[in-house]
N, C-alpha and C positions, 0 to 999 in steps of 0.2 A: 467428715466420715459417717457420723450418725445420720445425717440427712440423706446420704446416698443409700445406706442400708434401709432406712425407713421408706424411701421411695421404691426400692426394689421389693420390699415386703408388700407394700400397697399394690404395686403392679401385679404381683403374684396372686394376692388375694382377689383382686377384680377379675383376673383372667380365669381363676378357678371357678367363678360363678358365671361364667359366660354360657349363653345358650344359643341354640340354633333354632330360629323360627321359620317355618315354611308357610307362605300364604295359602289360603284356601277359601272357598266359598260354599255356601249351603244354598241350594237352589230347590224350588218346588218339585222339579223333575229334570232329567237330563241323562247323559250317559257318555260313552267313549267308544271309539272303534279304532283298532289298530290293524293296518294293512302291512304285511311283512314283505311285499314286493312281488313283482312279476317281470317278465322280460321287457315290457314296455312301460310299466309304471314303477317308480321307486317306492321305498318304505315310506309311510306316513302315519300320523295318528291324528284323530279328530275328536274334539271334546265340545259338547254342546249342552245348553241348558234351556229350559222353558220356565217362564215366569220370573225371569230376572228383573229385578227393580232397577229403574233408571236413576233413583236416588242412591247416591253412594254414601254409606255411613258405616263407621267402624266402632265396635264395642270391644272393650277389654274386660276380662274377668280374672280374678285372682291376682291382682297387682300386675296385670299385663302378661301373665303367663299364657293365657289363651286369647286369641284375637279372632273376632268374627267381622268380616268385611262383607257387606251385602251390596249387590248392584253391579259387580264386575267379575268376570271369570278371572281367577288367579292361577298362575302357572304352577303346576306340580307334576311329579312323575311318580305315581304309585308303583308299587312292585310289579303288578300285572302290565303295565305299560312300558317297563324298561326294555331296552333293545336286547334282543337275543344275539350274542356274539356270532358273526359270520366268519367261517374259516376261509383262509386265503389259500391260493395255489401254492404248492411248493416247487422248488427247483427242478425236481425230478419229473414233474407232471407237465411243465411248460418250457418249451425252448423256442426262441426266436432269434434269427441271425440272418445276415450280418447286422451288427449294430455298432456303429453307425451304417444306415442304409443309403444307397443312392437310387437304385431302380426297384428291386424286388426284395421283399422281406419273406423269408421262410418261416412258417409258424407250424410247430409240431405240438401235438397234445397227447399225452399218455397218462391216463388216470384210471382208477378203479371205480370212480363214481360215475353214475349215469344220469341223464336228464337232458334238458334243453340248454345248449351253449349259445350265449350272445357275445359276439366279439365286436367291439366298437373302436374306431380310430378317432381320436379327439385332438384338437390343437390346444394351445395354451389358454385360450379363452373359453374352452368347453364346447366349441362347435364341433358337431359330428361330421366327419368326412367320409365315413363308410361304416356299414353294419353288416355283419354276416350272422345268420342264425342256423343252427343245425342240431339234430338229435345226436347225442353222443351216447354210445353203448359199449364203452370200455375198449374199443378197437382204436388203434392209433389213427390220429388224424393229421394229415400233412397238407397245408394249404399255402399258396403263395399270394402275397398281397402286394399289389402294384403301387409303389411309392413314387414312380416317375412323374405322375401328374401333380404331386404336392410340392409346395415351395420349401425351400431349405429352412430348417429350424427344428425345435423339439415338438414331438407328438407324444400321445399317450395311447397305449393299447389297453383297453379295459375289457376284462374277461370275466364273465359271469355265468354261473351254473344254476339253473332252476330245476328243482325236483318236486313233482307234485304241486306245482304252482308257487312254491316257496323258494326264496333265494337261499342257496346252500353254500356256494363258494363265490368269492369275488376278490379280484386283485387288479391293480393297475401297474403297468410296466412303462418305462419311459423309453422312447425310440428317438434317435437322432437322425434327422434326414439331411444328407449332404447333396450337393449338386453332382 
């Protein structure tokens, strides 16, 4: 019994002193760029450096509290690179029916937001089967999408709204195609 208590106390003591280390690198110069998305280009971030050494060497200071690795870019996400949450479409804004569909899908959009809407039909592998783009100015949009040419199976309706070049809303809806 004493052994179990001693083991539990030791485990608690070691866990209390645990720390989180994030790798990083110090370069002579470099920078980063964040692109928040556009109708034809998804979000991405780019990090670069100049004068990075090809020799990889790691130094530790203060008993391993600080690590310096030179020679390789290390992954990190500072606060200014974190993704801004994108709002999704709600049930009152988007209607699509019938689901499952056999020939034509009715798509209705009712939103107070404005901007460029991009509607994509994707299959399970992510292949695009159709794209529609239009300017949306808070007036109801009613469109019919012809599913008769598609094979039976699941598809995805990806709906994105861009305002001033920035992705504002994005949602994906599952559609089942029947014969």
